[in-house]
mmCIF file as gemmi writes it, N, C-alpha and C atoms, coordinates in Angstrom:
data_model
loop_
_atom_site.group_PDB
_atom_site.id
_atom_site.type_symbol
_atom_site.label_atom_id
_atom_site.label_alt_id
_atom_site.label_comp_id
_atom_site.label_asym_id
_atom_site.label_entity_id
_atom_site.label_seq_id
_atom_site.pdbx_PDB_ins_code
_atom_site.Cartn_x
_atom_site.Cartn_y
_atom_site.Cartn_z
_atom_site.occupancy
_atom_site.B_iso_or_equiv
_atom_site.pdbx_formal_charge
_atom_site.auth_seq_id
_atom_site.auth_asym_id
_atom_site.pdbx_PDB_model_num
ATOM 1 N N . MET Axp A 1 ? -51.299 -7.62 6.285 1 0 ? 1 A 1
ATOM 2 C CA . MET Axp A 1 ? -51.158 -7.572 7.667 1 0 ? 1 A 1
ATOM 3 C C . MET Axp A 1 ? -49.919 -6.7 8.15 1 0 ? 1 A 1
ATOM 4 N N . PRO Axp A 2 ? -50.014 -5.818 8.996 1 0 ? 2 A 1
ATOM 5 C CA . PRO Axp A 2 ? -48.922 -5.189 9.591 1 0 ? 2 A 1
ATOM 6 C C . PRO Axp A 2 ? -48.205 -6.056 10.433 1 0 ? 2 A 1
ATOM 7 N N . THR Axp A 3 ? -46.828 -5.758 10.471 1 0 ? 3 A 1
ATOM 8 C CA . THR Axp A 3 ? -45.817 -6.607 11.187 1 0 ? 3 A 1
ATOM 9 C C . THR Axp A 3 ? -46.116 -6.014 12.586 1 0 ? 3 A 1
ATOM 10 N N . PRO Axp A 4 ? -45.982 -6.768 13.654 1 0 ? 4 A 1
ATOM 11 C CA . PRO Axp A 4 ? -46.164 -6.35 15.117 1 0 ? 4 A 1
ATOM 12 C C . PRO Axp A 4 ? -44.881 -5.659 15.413 1 0 ? 4 A 1
ATOM 13 N N . ARG Axp A 5 ? -44.988 -4.463 16.011 1 0 ? 5 A 1
ATOM 14 C CA . ARG Axp A 5 ? -43.668 -3.769 16.584 1 0 ? 5 A 1
ATOM 15 C C . ARG Axp A 5 ? -43.139 -4.611 17.697 1 0 ? 5 A 1
ATOM 16 N N . PRO Axp A 6 ? -41.945 -4.625 18.007 1 0 ? 6 A 1
ATOM 17 C CA . PRO Axp A 6 ? -40.998 -5.219 18.951 1 0 ? 6 A 1
ATOM 18 C C . PRO Axp A 6 ? -41.526 -4.661 20.272 1 0 ? 6 A 1
ATOM 19 N N . HIS Axp A 7 ? -41.558 -5.413 21.426 1 0 ? 7 A 1
ATOM 20 C CA . HIS Axp A 7 ? -41.915 -4.662 22.649 1 0 ? 7 A 1
ATOM 21 C C . HIS Axp A 7 ? -40.681 -4.39 23.416 1 0 ? 7 A 1
ATOM 22 N N . HIS Axp A 8 ? -40.473 -2.846 23.845 1 0 ? 8 A 1
ATOM 23 C CA . HIS Axp A 8 ? -39.197 -2.379 24.366 1 0 ? 8 A 1
ATOM 24 C C . HIS Axp A 8 ? -40.021 -2.075 25.74 1 0 ? 8 A 1
ATOM 25 N N . PRO Axp A 9 ? -39.648 -2.942 26.775 1 0 ? 9 A 1
ATOM 26 C CA . PRO Axp A 9 ? -39.835 -2.389 28.241 1 0 ? 9 A 1
ATOM 27 C C . PRO Axp A 9 ? -39.389 -1.024 28.52 1 0 ? 9 A 1
ATOM 28 N N . ALA Axp A 10 ? -40.181 -0.244 29.197 1 0 ? 10 A 1
ATOM 29 C CA . ALA Axp A 10 ? -39.486 0.914 29.717 1 0 ? 10 A 1
ATOM 30 C C . ALA Axp A 10 ? -38.461 0.759 30.811 1 0 ? 10 A 1
ATOM 31 N N . ALA Axp A 11 ? -37.387 1.619 30.662 1 0 ? 11 A 1
ATOM 32 C CA . ALA Axp A 11 ? -36.291 1.545 31.706 1 0 ? 11 A 1
ATOM 33 C C . ALA Axp A 11 ? -36.856 1.696 33.11 1 0 ? 11 A 1
ATOM 34 N N . PRO Axp A 12 ? -36.218 1.018 34.051 1 0 ? 12 A 1
ATOM 35 C CA . PRO Axp A 12 ? -36.765 1.084 35.493 1 0 ? 12 A 1
ATOM 36 C C . PRO Axp A 12 ? -37.065 2.726 36.021 1 0 ? 12 A 1
ATOM 37 N N . ALA Axp A 13 ? -35.916 3.554 35.584 1 0 ? 13 A 1
ATOM 38 C CA . ALA Axp A 13 ? -36.1 4.849 35.929 1 0 ? 13 A 1
ATOM 39 C C . ALA Axp A 13 ? -37.315 5.532 35.398 1 0 ? 13 A 1
ATOM 40 N N . ASP Axp A 14 ? -37.798 5.302 34.207 1 0 ? 14 A 1
ATOM 41 C CA . ASP Axp A 14 ? -38.88 5.801 33.545 1 0 ? 14 A 1
ATOM 42 C C . ASP Axp A 14 ? -40.245 5.224 34.251 1 0 ? 14 A 1
ATOM 43 N N . LEU Axp A 15 ? -40.397 3.999 34.534 1 0 ? 15 A 1
ATOM 44 C CA . LEU Axp A 15 ? -41.3 3.271 35.449 1 0 ? 15 A 1
ATOM 45 C C . LEU Axp A 15 ? -41.455 4.104 36.773 1 0 ? 15 A 1
ATOM 46 N N . ALA Axp A 16 ? -40.242 4.153 37.363 1 0 ? 16 A 1
ATOM 47 C CA . ALA Axp A 16 ? -40.471 4.934 38.834 1 0 ? 16 A 1
ATOM 48 C C . ALA Axp A 16 ? -40.843 6.263 38.611 1 0 ? 16 A 1
ATOM 49 N N . ALA Axp A 17 ? -40.425 7.009 37.578 1 0 ? 17 A 1
ATOM 50 C CA . ALA Axp A 17 ? -40.901 8.522 37.328 1 0 ? 17 A 1
ATOM 51 C C . ALA Axp A 17 ? -42.376 8.42 37.035 1 0 ? 17 A 1
ATOM 52 N N . ARG Axp A 18 ? -42.726 7.509 36.313 1 0 ? 18 A 1
ATOM 53 C CA . ARG Axp A 18 ? -44.228 7.604 35.995 1 0 ? 18 A 1
ATOM 54 C C . ARG Axp A 18 ? -45.084 7.191 37.167 1 0 ? 18 A 1
ATOM 55 N N . ARG Axp A 19 ? -44.6 6.141 38.194 1 0 ? 19 A 1
ATOM 56 C CA . ARG Axp A 19 ? -45.385 5.633 39.233 1 0 ? 19 A 1
ATOM 57 C C . ARG Axp A 19 ? -45.465 6.985 40.451 1 0 ? 19 A 1
ATOM 58 N N . ASN Axp A 20 ? -44.327 7.715 40.312 1 0 ? 20 A 1
ATOM 59 C CA . ASN Axp A 20 ? -44.181 9.113 41.305 1 0 ? 20 A 1
ATOM 60 C C . ASN Axp A 20 ? -45.245 10.035 40.987 1 0 ? 20 A 1
ATOM 61 N N . ARG Axp A 21 ? -45.243 10.067 39.633 1 0 ? 21 A 1
ATOM 62 C CA . ARG Axp A 21 ? -46.227 11.286 39.078 1 0 ? 21 A 1
ATOM 63 C C . ARG Axp A 21 ? -47.53 10.761 39.55 1 0 ? 21 A 1
ATOM 64 N N . ARG Axp A 22 ? -47.963 9.45 39.164 1 0 ? 22 A 1
ATOM 65 C CA . ARG Axp A 22 ? -49.366 8.93 39.653 1 0 ? 22 A 1
ATOM 66 C C . ARG Axp A 22 ? -49.515 9.336 41.132 1 0 ? 22 A 1
ATOM 67 N N . GLU Axp A 23 ? -48.538 8.835 41.903 1 0 ? 23 A 1
ATOM 68 C CA . GLU Axp A 23 ? -48.612 8.81 43.246 1 0 ? 23 A 1
ATOM 69 C C . GLU Axp A 23 ? -48.949 10.394 43.875 1 0 ? 23 A 1
ATOM 70 N N . ASP Axp A 24 ? -48.241 11.209 43.033 1 0 ? 24 A 1
ATOM 71 C CA . ASP Axp A 24 ? -48.386 12.775 43.409 1 0 ? 24 A 1
ATOM 72 C C . ASP Axp A 24 ? -49.824 13.253 43.073 1 0 ? 24 A 1
ATOM 73 N N . TRP Axp A 25 ? -50.523 12.691 42.185 1 0 ? 25 A 1
ATOM 74 C CA . TRP Axp A 25 ? -52.111 12.972 41.753 1 0 ? 25 A 1
ATOM 75 C C . TRP Axp A 25 ? -53.035 12.613 43.004 1 0 ? 25 A 1
ATOM 76 N N . LEU Axp A 26 ? -53.746 13.617 43.412 1 0 ? 26 A 1
ATOM 77 C CA . LEU Axp A 26 ? -54.571 13.356 44.328 1 0 ? 26 A 1
ATOM 78 C C . LEU Axp A 26 ? -56.067 13.365 43.794 1 0 ? 26 A 1
ATOM 79 N N . THR Axp A 27 ? -57.037 12.498 44.275 1 0 ? 27 A 1
ATOM 80 C CA . THR Axp A 27 ? -58.381 12.839 43.716 1 0 ? 27 A 1
ATOM 81 C C . THR Axp A 27 ? -59.068 13.775 44.732 1 0 ? 27 A 1
ATOM 82 N N . THR Axp A 28 ? -60.043 14.273 44.653 1 0 ? 28 A 1
ATOM 83 C CA . THR Axp A 28 ? -60.811 15.376 45.39 1 0 ? 28 A 1
ATOM 84 C C . THR Axp A 28 ? -61.109 14.597 46.917 1 0 ? 28 A 1
ATOM 85 N N . ALA Axp A 29 ? -61.492 13.328 46.655 1 0 ? 29 A 1
ATOM 86 C CA . ALA Axp A 29 ? -61.641 12.711 47.976 1 0 ? 29 A 1
ATOM 87 C C . ALA Axp A 29 ? -60.42 12.42 48.759 1 0 ? 29 A 1
ATOM 88 N N . GLU Axp A 30 ? -59.318 12.002 47.971 1 0 ? 30 A 1
ATOM 89 C CA . GLU Axp A 30 ? -57.901 11.741 48.705 1 0 ? 30 A 1
ATOM 90 C C . GLU Axp A 30 ? -57.463 12.965 49.304 1 0 ? 30 A 1
ATOM 91 N N . LEU Axp A 31 ? -57.649 14.162 48.633 1 0 ? 31 A 1
ATOM 92 C CA . LEU Axp A 31 ? -57.285 15.396 49.241 1 0 ? 31 A 1
ATOM 93 C C . LEU Axp A 31 ? -57.823 15.814 50.478 1 0 ? 31 A 1
ATOM 94 N N . ALA Axp A 32 ? -59.264 15.672 50.17 1 0 ? 32 A 1
ATOM 95 C CA . ALA Axp A 32 ? -60.032 15.844 51.438 1 0 ? 32 A 1
ATOM 96 C C . ALA Axp A 32 ? -59.638 15.041 52.711 1 0 ? 32 A 1
ATOM 97 N N . HIS Axp A 33 ? -59.435 13.869 52.503 1 0 ? 33 A 1
ATOM 98 C CA . HIS Axp A 33 ? -59.025 12.931 53.572 1 0 ? 33 A 1
ATOM 99 C C . HIS Axp A 33 ? -57.666 13.238 54.185 1 0 ? 33 A 1
ATOM 100 N N . GLU Axp A 34 ? -56.743 13.369 53.262 1 0 ? 34 A 1
ATOM 101 C CA . GLU Axp A 34 ? -55.52 13.537 53.698 1 0 ? 34 A 1
ATOM 102 C C . GLU Axp A 34 ? -55.051 15.057 54.436 1 0 ? 34 A 1
ATOM 103 N N . TYR Axp A 35 ? -55.869 15.919 53.797 1 0 ? 35 A 1
ATOM 104 C CA . TYR Axp A 35 ? -55.576 17.25 54.261 1 0 ? 35 A 1
ATOM 105 C C . TYR Axp A 35 ? -56.867 17.831 55.268 1 0 ? 35 A 1
ATOM 106 N N . LYS Axp A 36 ? -57.724 16.855 55.524 1 0 ? 36 A 1
ATOM 107 C CA . LYS Axp A 36 ? -58.799 17.453 56.405 1 0 ? 36 A 1
ATOM 108 C C . LYS Axp A 36 ? -59.649 18.482 55.997 1 0 ? 36 A 1
ATOM 109 N N . PHE Axp A 37 ? -59.837 18.52 54.437 1 0 ? 37 A 1
ATOM 110 C CA . PHE Axp A 37 ? -60.946 19.486 53.853 1 0 ? 37 A 1
ATOM 111 C C . PHE Axp A 37 ? -62.12 18.689 53.886 1 0 ? 37 A 1
ATOM 112 N N . ASN Axp A 38 ? -63.241 19.469 53.541 1 0 ? 38 A 1
ATOM 113 C CA . ASN Axp A 38 ? -64.554 18.993 53.099 1 0 ? 38 A 1
ATOM 114 C C . ASN Axp A 38 ? -64.468 18.802 51.716 1 0 ? 38 A 1
ATOM 115 N N . VAL Axp A 39 ? -64.982 17.568 51.194 1 0 ? 39 A 1
ATOM 116 C CA . VAL Axp A 39 ? -65.134 17.382 49.829 1 0 ? 39 A 1
ATOM 117 C C . VAL Axp A 39 ? -66.352 18.611 49.018 1 0 ? 39 A 1
ATOM 118 N N . GLY Axp A 40 ? -67.126 18.766 49.796 1 0 ? 40 A 1
ATOM 119 C CA . GLY Axp A 40 ? -68.017 19.822 49.099 1 0 ? 40 A 1
ATOM 120 C C . GLY Axp A 40 ? -67.475 21.145 49.241 1 0 ? 40 A 1
ATOM 121 N N . THR Axp A 41 ? -66.43 21.562 50.232 1 0 ? 41 A 1
ATOM 122 C CA . THR Axp A 41 ? -65.835 22.821 50.21 1 0 ? 41 A 1
ATOM 123 C C . THR Axp A 41 ? -64.745 22.71 49.054 1 0 ? 41 A 1
ATOM 124 N N . LEU Axp A 42 ? -64.16 21.531 48.735 1 0 ? 42 A 1
ATOM 125 C CA . LEU Axp A 42 ? -63.056 21.454 47.624 1 0 ? 42 A 1
ATOM 126 C C . LEU Axp A 42 ? -63.915 21.746 46.306 1 0 ? 42 A 1
ATOM 127 N N . ARG Axp A 43 ? -65.02 21.176 46.312 1 0 ? 43 A 1
ATOM 128 C CA . ARG Axp A 43 ? -65.856 21.276 44.99 1 0 ? 43 A 1
ATOM 129 C C . ARG Axp A 43 ? -66.242 22.93 44.829 1 0 ? 43 A 1
ATOM 130 N N . TYR Axp A 44 ? -66.669 23.536 45.821 1 0 ? 44 A 1
ATOM 131 C CA . TYR Axp A 44 ? -67.043 24.812 45.685 1 0 ? 44 A 1
ATOM 132 C C . TYR Axp A 44 ? -66.063 25.755 45.504 1 0 ? 44 A 1
ATOM 133 N N . TRP Axp A 45 ? -64.793 25.373 46.018 1 0 ? 45 A 1
ATOM 134 C CA . TRP Axp A 45 ? -63.541 26.464 45.729 1 0 ? 45 A 1
ATOM 135 C C . TRP Axp A 45 ? -63.177 26.144 44.198 1 0 ? 45 A 1
ATOM 136 N N . ARG Axp A 46 ? -63.344 25 43.916 1 0 ? 46 A 1
ATOM 137 C CA . ARG Axp A 46 ? -63.162 24.685 42.406 1 0 ? 46 A 1
ATOM 138 C C . ARG Axp A 46 ? -63.942 25.572 41.562 1 0 ? 46 A 1
ATOM 139 N N . HIS Axp A 47 ? -65.308 25.508 41.884 1 0 ? 47 A 1
ATOM 140 C CA . HIS Axp A 47 ? -66.398 26.284 41.112 1 0 ? 47 A 1
ATOM 141 C C . HIS Axp A 47 ? -66.178 27.679 41.032 1 0 ? 47 A 1
ATOM 142 N N . ILE Axp A 48 ? -65.623 28.338 42.094 1 0 ? 48 A 1
ATOM 143 C CA . ILE Axp A 48 ? -65.42 29.81 42.21 1 0 ? 48 A 1
ATOM 144 C C . ILE Axp A 48 ? -63.994 30.108 41.737 1 0 ? 48 A 1
ATOM 145 N N . GLY Axp A 49 ? -63.21 29.115 41.562 1 0 ? 49 A 1
ATOM 146 C CA . GLY Axp A 49 ? -61.82 29.409 41.098 1 0 ? 49 A 1
ATOM 147 C C . GLY Axp A 49 ? -60.854 29.65 42.159 1 0 ? 49 A 1
ATOM 148 N N . TYR Axp A 50 ? -61.09 29.122 43.426 1 0 ? 50 A 1
ATOM 149 C CA . TYR Axp A 50 ? -60.136 29.383 44.574 1 0 ? 50 A 1
ATOM 150 C C . TYR Axp A 50 ? -59.845 28.16 44.926 1 0 ? 50 A 1
ATOM 151 N N . GLY Axp A 51 ? -58.854 27.96 45.868 1 0 ? 51 A 1
ATOM 152 C CA . GLY Axp A 51 ? -58.16 26.577 46.447 1 0 ? 51 A 1
ATOM 153 C C . GLY Axp A 51 ? -56.876 26.341 45.302 1 0 ? 51 A 1
ATOM 154 N N . PRO Axp A 52 ? -56.235 25.001 45.737 1 0 ? 52 A 1
ATOM 155 C CA . PRO Axp A 52 ? -55.213 24.56 44.94 1 0 ? 52 A 1
ATOM 156 C C . PRO Axp A 52 ? -55.682 24.213 43.371 1 0 ? 52 A 1
ATOM 157 N N . ALA Axp A 53 ? -54.647 24.452 42.64 1 0 ? 53 A 1
ATOM 158 C CA . ALA Axp A 53 ? -54.923 24.085 41.233 1 0 ? 53 A 1
ATOM 159 C C . ALA Axp A 53 ? -55.254 22.68 40.994 1 0 ? 53 A 1
ATOM 160 N N . SER Axp A 54 ? -56.145 22.313 40.132 1 0 ? 54 A 1
ATOM 161 C CA . SER Axp A 54 ? -56.708 21.238 39.795 1 0 ? 54 A 1
ATOM 162 C C . SER Axp A 54 ? -56.75 20.85 38.173 1 0 ? 54 A 1
ATOM 163 N N . PHE Axp A 55 ? -57.044 19.865 37.782 1 0 ? 55 A 1
ATOM 164 C CA . PHE Axp A 55 ? -57.179 19.353 36.343 1 0 ? 55 A 1
ATOM 165 C C . PHE Axp A 55 ? -57.928 18.332 36.32 1 0 ? 55 A 1
ATOM 166 N N . ALA Axp A 56 ? -58.645 18.028 35.066 1 0 ? 56 A 1
ATOM 167 C CA . ALA Axp A 56 ? -59.479 16.898 34.79 1 0 ? 56 A 1
ATOM 168 C C . ALA Axp A 56 ? -58.539 15.849 34.161 1 0 ? 56 A 1
ATOM 169 N N . ARG Axp A 57 ? -58.676 14.601 34.659 1 0 ? 57 A 1
ATOM 170 C CA . ARG Axp A 57 ? -57.989 13.347 33.949 1 0 ? 57 A 1
ATOM 171 C C . ARG Axp A 57 ? -59.247 12.492 33.623 1 0 ? 57 A 1
ATOM 172 N N . GLY Axp A 58 ? -59.699 12.599 32.525 1 0 ? 58 A 1
ATOM 173 C CA . GLY Axp A 58 ? -60.859 11.663 32.119 1 0 ? 58 A 1
ATOM 174 C C . GLY Axp A 58 ? -62.142 12.246 32.886 1 0 ? 58 A 1
ATOM 175 N N . ARG Axp A 59 ? -62.579 11.633 33.419 1 0 ? 59 A 1
ATOM 176 C CA . ARG Axp A 59 ? -63.913 11.846 34.333 1 0 ? 59 A 1
ATOM 177 C C . ARG Axp A 59 ? -63.571 12.378 35.867 1 0 ? 59 A 1
ATOM 178 N N . ASN Axp A 60 ? -62.24 12.313 36.253 1 0 ? 60 A 1
ATOM 179 C CA . ASN Axp A 60 ? -61.634 12.583 37.606 1 0 ? 60 A 1
ATOM 180 C C . ASN Axp A 60 ? -61.128 13.834 37.655 1 0 ? 60 A 1
ATOM 181 N N . VAL Axp A 61 ? -61.299 14.669 38.971 1 0 ? 61 A 1
ATOM 182 C CA . VAL Axp A 61 ? -60.532 15.807 38.946 1 0 ? 61 A 1
ATOM 183 C C . VAL Axp A 61 ? -59.186 15.533 39.838 1 0 ? 61 A 1
ATOM 184 N N . VAL Axp A 62 ? -58.012 15.855 39.6 1 0 ? 62 A 1
ATOM 185 C CA . VAL Axp A 62 ? -57.018 15.508 40.394 1 0 ? 62 A 1
ATOM 186 C C . VAL Axp A 62 ? -56.308 16.814 40.708 1 0 ? 62 A 1
ATOM 187 N N . TYR Axp A 63 ? -55.384 16.578 41.763 1 0 ? 63 A 1
ATOM 188 C CA . TYR Axp A 63 ? -54.629 17.759 42.15 1 0 ? 63 A 1
ATOM 189 C C . TYR Axp A 63 ? -53.147 17.387 42.41 1 0 ? 63 A 1
ATOM 190 N N . ARG Axp A 64 ? -52.239 18.014 41.902 1 0 ? 64 A 1
ATOM 191 C CA . ARG Axp A 64 ? -50.771 17.675 42.203 1 0 ? 64 A 1
ATOM 192 C C . ARG Axp A 64 ? -50.357 18.012 43.541 1 0 ? 64 A 1
ATOM 193 N N . ARG Axp A 65 ? -49.838 17.055 44.259 1 0 ? 65 A 1
ATOM 194 C CA . ARG Axp A 65 ? -49.442 17.213 45.565 1 0 ? 65 A 1
ATOM 195 C C . ARG Axp A 65 ? -48.692 18.486 45.846 1 0 ? 65 A 1
ATOM 196 N N . ALA Axp A 66 ? -47.809 18.874 44.768 1 0 ? 66 A 1
ATOM 197 C CA . ALA Axp A 66 ? -46.802 20.11 45.067 1 0 ? 66 A 1
ATOM 198 C C . ALA Axp A 66 ? -47.817 21.199 44.851 1 0 ? 66 A 1
ATOM 199 N N . ASP Axp A 67 ? -48.812 21.29 44.02 1 0 ? 67 A 1
ATOM 200 C CA . ASP Axp A 67 ? -49.684 22.389 44.066 1 0 ? 67 A 1
ATOM 201 C C . ASP Axp A 67 ? -50.437 22.753 45.233 1 0 ? 67 A 1
ATOM 202 N N . VAL Axp A 68 ? -50.829 21.6 45.663 1 0 ? 68 A 1
ATOM 203 C CA . VAL Axp A 68 ? -51.612 21.588 47.123 1 0 ? 68 A 1
ATOM 204 C C . VAL Axp A 68 ? -50.458 22.287 48.164 1 0 ? 68 A 1
ATOM 205 N N . GLU Axp A 69 ? -49.455 21.806 48.424 1 0 ? 69 A 1
ATOM 206 C CA . GLU Axp A 69 ? -48.6 22.166 49.394 1 0 ? 69 A 1
ATOM 207 C C . GLU Axp A 69 ? -48.179 23.712 49.178 1 0 ? 69 A 1
ATOM 208 N N . ALA Axp A 70 ? -47.908 24.135 47.841 1 0 ? 70 A 1
ATOM 209 C CA . ALA Axp A 70 ? -47.488 25.536 47.478 1 0 ? 70 A 1
ATOM 210 C C . ALA Axp A 70 ? -48.705 26.24 47.979 1 0 ? 70 A 1
ATOM 211 N N . TRP Axp A 71 ? -49.963 25.957 47.751 1 0 ? 71 A 1
ATOM 212 C CA . TRP Axp A 71 ? -51.166 26.742 47.958 1 0 ? 71 A 1
ATOM 213 C C . TRP Axp A 71 ? -51.306 26.906 49.464 1 0 ? 71 A 1
ATOM 214 N N . ILE Axp A 72 ? -51.207 25.786 50.342 1 0 ? 72 A 1
ATOM 215 C CA . ILE Axp A 72 ? -51.119 25.986 51.715 1 0 ? 72 A 1
ATOM 216 C C . ILE Axp A 72 ? -50.211 26.988 52.158 1 0 ? 72 A 1
ATOM 217 N N . ALA Axp A 73 ? -48.835 26.766 51.733 1 0 ? 73 A 1
ATOM 218 C CA . ALA Axp A 73 ? -47.71 27.618 52.165 1 0 ? 73 A 1
ATOM 219 C C . ALA Axp A 73 ? -48.344 29.199 51.768 1 0 ? 73 A 1
ATOM 220 N N . GLU Axp A 74 ? -48.707 29.258 50.534 1 0 ? 74 A 1
ATOM 221 C CA . GLU Axp A 74 ? -49.246 30.75 50.174 1 0 ? 74 A 1
ATOM 222 C C . GLU Axp A 74 ? -50.29 31.25 51.235 1 0 ? 74 A 1
ATOM 223 N N . GLN Axp A 75 ? -51.38 30.676 51.58 1 0 ? 75 A 1
ATOM 224 C CA . GLN Axp A 75 ? -52.302 30.615 52.559 1 0 ? 75 A 1
ATOM 225 C C . GLN Axp A 75 ? -51.617 31.054 53.924 1 0 ? 75 A 1
ATOM 226 N N . GLU Axp A 76 ? -50.8 30.318 54.262 1 0 ? 76 A 1
ATOM 227 C CA . GLU Axp A 76 ? -49.928 30.529 55.629 1 0 ? 76 A 1
ATOM 228 C C . GLU Axp A 76 ? -49.417 31.907 55.678 1 0 ? 76 A 1
ATOM 229 N N . GLN Axp A 77 ? -48.634 32.208 54.581 1 0 ? 77 A 1
ATOM 230 C CA . GLN Axp A 77 ? -47.993 33.559 54.419 1 0 ? 77 A 1
ATOM 231 C C . GLN Axp A 77 ? -49.063 34.575 54.523 1 0 ? 77 A 1
ATOM 232 N N . HIS Axp A 78 ? -50.257 34.624 53.729 1 0 ? 78 A 1
ATOM 233 C CA . HIS Axp A 78 ? -51.067 35.551 53.69 1 0 ? 78 A 1
ATOM 234 C C . HIS Axp A 78 ? -51.898 35.601 55.038 1 0 ? 78 A 1
ATOM 235 N N . THR Axp A 79 ? -51.928 34.754 55.678 1 0 ? 79 A 1
ATOM 236 C CA . THR Axp A 79 ? -52.816 34.766 57.024 1 0 ? 79 A 1
ATOM 237 C C . THR Axp A 79 ? -52.186 34.652 58.363 1 0 ? 79 A 1
ATOM 238 N N . ARG Axp A 80 ? -50.936 34.572 58.316 1 0 ? 80 A 1
ATOM 239 C CA . ARG Axp A 80 ? -50.143 34.205 59.647 1 0 ? 80 A 1
ATOM 240 C C . ARG Axp A 80 ? -50.346 35.53 60.378 1 0 ? 80 A 1
ATOM 241 N N . ARG Axp A 81 ? -50.488 35.312 61.661 1 0 ? 81 A 1
ATOM 242 C CA . ARG Axp A 81 ? -50.682 36.568 62.606 1 0 ? 81 A 1
ATOM 243 C C . ARG Axp A 81 ? -49.609 36.108 63.756 1 0 ? 81 A 1
ATOM 244 N N . GLY Axp A 82 ? -49.028 37.163 64.313 1 0 ? 82 A 1
ATOM 245 C CA . GLY Axp A 82 ? -48.179 37.026 65.497 1 0 ? 82 A 1
ATOM 246 C C . GLY Axp A 82 ? -46.809 36.35 65.171 1 0 ? 82 A 1
ATOM 247 N N . GLY Axp A 83 ? -46.334 36.179 66.339 1 0 ? 83 A 1
ATOM 248 C CA . GLY Axp A 83 ? -45.092 35.16 66.356 1 0 ? 83 A 1
ATOM 249 C C . GLY Axp A 83 ? -43.82 35.879 65.878 1 0 ? 83 A 1
ATOM 250 N N . THR Axp A 84 ? -43.936 37.126 65.866 1 0 ? 84 A 1
ATOM 251 C CA . THR Axp A 84 ? -42.552 38.036 65.386 1 0 ? 84 A 1
ATOM 252 C C . THR Axp A 84 ? -42.464 39.045 66.411 1 0 ? 84 A 1
ATOM 253 N N . ALA Axp A 85 ? -43.213 39.364 67.372 1 0 ? 85 A 1
ATOM 254 C CA . ALA Axp A 85 ? -42.767 40.265 68.535 1 0 ? 85 A 1
ATOM 255 C C . ALA Axp A 85 ? -42.827 39.37 69.535 1 0 ? 85 A 1
ATOM 256 N N . THR Axp A 86 ? -41.731 39.959 70.587 1 0 ? 86 A 1
ATOM 257 C CA . THR Axp A 86 ? -41.664 39.3 71.886 1 0 ? 86 A 1
ATOM 258 C C . THR Axp A 86 ? -42.635 39.932 72.836 1 0 ? 86 A 1
ATOM 259 N N . ALA Axp A 87 ? -43.168 39.134 73.682 1 0 ? 87 A 1
ATOM 260 C CA . ALA Axp A 87 ? -44.049 39.281 74.763 1 0 ? 87 A 1
ATOM 261 C C . ALA Axp A 87 ? -43.438 40.285 75.741 1 0 ? 87 A 1
ATOM 262 N N . ALA Axp A 88 ? -43.987 41.224 76.255 1 0 ? 88 A 1
ATOM 263 C CA . ALA Axp A 88 ? -43.386 42.485 77.057 1 0 ? 88 A 1
ATOM 264 C C . ALA Axp A 88 ? -43.628 41.873 78.591 1 0 ? 88 A 1
């Protein structure tokens, strides 16, 4: 019979880091709700390779909040109009 390994609880910093990582993951529904996207649009974008980066966690697709924010900033840079010239 194998001897049980002693249980070493994770350090509080490790637990906080893991919790923060999980909180930074958004499901498709959470992303849609929080950023006012349509769930169907996000699924379509994922299908055609557009939109923020996503990955599978088991049966769920998740997005990292940092990737979503970076993608939104990139879209803003590519589509921004006006605001640089003064009105005459």
